[in-house]
N, C-alpha and C positions, 0 to 999 in steps of 0.2 A: 933601510930608511930609519932615521933617528926618531926618537920619541917626540921631539920638538916638532918635527916635520909632520908627523901623524896628527898631533894636536892641532896644529895650524890648519891642516886640510880639513879637519872636522869642524872647526870654528870659523865659519865664513858668513858674510852678510847674506841674509835671506829673509823673506817675510816670515815673521813669527806665526804660529799656527792658531793661537787662541784669541778670541775676542774678549773684551771686557764684558761685565754685566750689562744687560739692557737697561737696568735701573740707572746707569750712568747717564743715559739721555735725559732723564727726568732731573737728575742732579745738576747736570750742566745747564740745562734749561732754567731751573730755579735760580742758580747762582747768577747767570747772565741777566735774568729778569730783575733781580734786585739792582744790579748796576743800571739798567735801563730805566727803572722806575725812579731811581735817584736822579739820573741826568735829565730826564723828561719833567720830573717834578720841580727841579731847580729852574730849568728854562721856562717852564709854564708859570712858576711863581713870579719870576722877574718880568715876563712879558705881561701877565695879567695885572700885577700891581704897579707897573710903571705907566705914567701918564703918556709918555711918548717913547716906547721901547725902540731901541735901534733896529733897524730892518734886518741886520745880520742875526740878531737873537731870534727873531720870528722865523727866519729861514732855518736857523739851527734847530728850532723846536719842530718845525714841520719835517725837516730831514730826520731828526731823531724819532719821530712818530712813524716814519716810513722805514727807516733802516733798522730800528730796534726790532720790530716784529719779523722782518726778514731774517735778521741775524739769529733770532730765537728759533726760527724754523729751520734754517740751514746748518748752523754751526754744530749743534748737538748730534744731528744725524751724520754729518761729515765726520766729526770726531769719532763717533762710534765706528764708522767703517774704516777709519785709519788706525785707531788704537788697538794694538795687538801685543801679545807677549807669549813667551814660551821659555820653559826651562828644560834643558837636556842634562845628561850626565857631564857635558863638557862646558856649557855656557848658559847665561841668561840672555835672551833676546828681547828687545823692546822696540816698538814702533809707536810714535805719538805725534800729536800736533794736529793742526787742521790747515792753517795757511802755511806756517813754517813747520814742515815735517821732519822728524828726527828718527833715525835708526841707530840702535846701540847694541853692542855685544860685550858682555863681560864674562871672560873665562871663570869658570867655577873656582879655579885655584887662586884667582885675584880677589875674591869676595873677602871682605873684612867684617862687615856687620850687615844684618837684615833687621829692618825696623818696620813696624806697622803703625800707620797714623790714621786718625779719624777726626776731621773737623765736625762741628755740630751738624752741618748739612749732610755730610757723609753718613754720620750716625742716623739721621732722620731717614735716609735712603737705604740704610743697611749696607753701606759701602765702606771700603777702606783703600788705602794705598800702602803699597810695599816700597820701601826704599832700600836699595841694595848698594852699600857703600863699598868701593873698590880702591885699589892703589892707583886709580887712574887720575890724571890731572883734569880730565873732562868732567869729573864730579860723579856723583851717584847716579844709578839707573832708578827710575821711578815707574812703577806700574800702578796707575790710578784707575779708579772705576771698577775695582774687583768687589765681588760679593764679599761681605765680611767673613763668612765661614770659609770661602775659598782662600781669602788672604791668609787666615790662620793656618789652613793646610799647607799653603805654599811656603809660608815662612818656616814651618816645621820641616818641610820637605828640603828647602834650601839649607837649613841648618844641619840637617843629617847629611846631606850631599857634601857640603864644604868640609865637615868633619872627616868624611871618609876620603877626601882628595888630599894627597900629599902636596905640599907647597907651603910657602910662607906668606902668601897674599900681599907681597910687597912689589 
């Protein structure tokens, strides 16, 4: 059996083993809350300040007041159950999304860069995201919702592993 066949057999689509940090639930809830507050606030301001608001705006406001809280209850929990990641000696595995779900695999030999990012909300929740750039046309893999300390460890682990694997990452 050739080396290529062995590597292909080892790198196959499967559910990744690790969940993201539970703090990601709070982060996703907070970020979605900001959006819903803006939407509901704009609709409420228009309906309240208008002498004769169009009926569709009143319906939209009521719908936003019902759908928004439901979204805030369901989405973060669902995302937490779906978002997973794993790094082995052969590949990085990710699973993400909530309505549209995506599973990705990046062989270690194809990794070009590993980056850590933290927006202000992630900093507040002590979270980070790892971006693994590969030679794939599908774009980079992202593991979001990691505890910041775990993200630092993972970036270090990936850097050491990619340096130890032969290949040109193209």
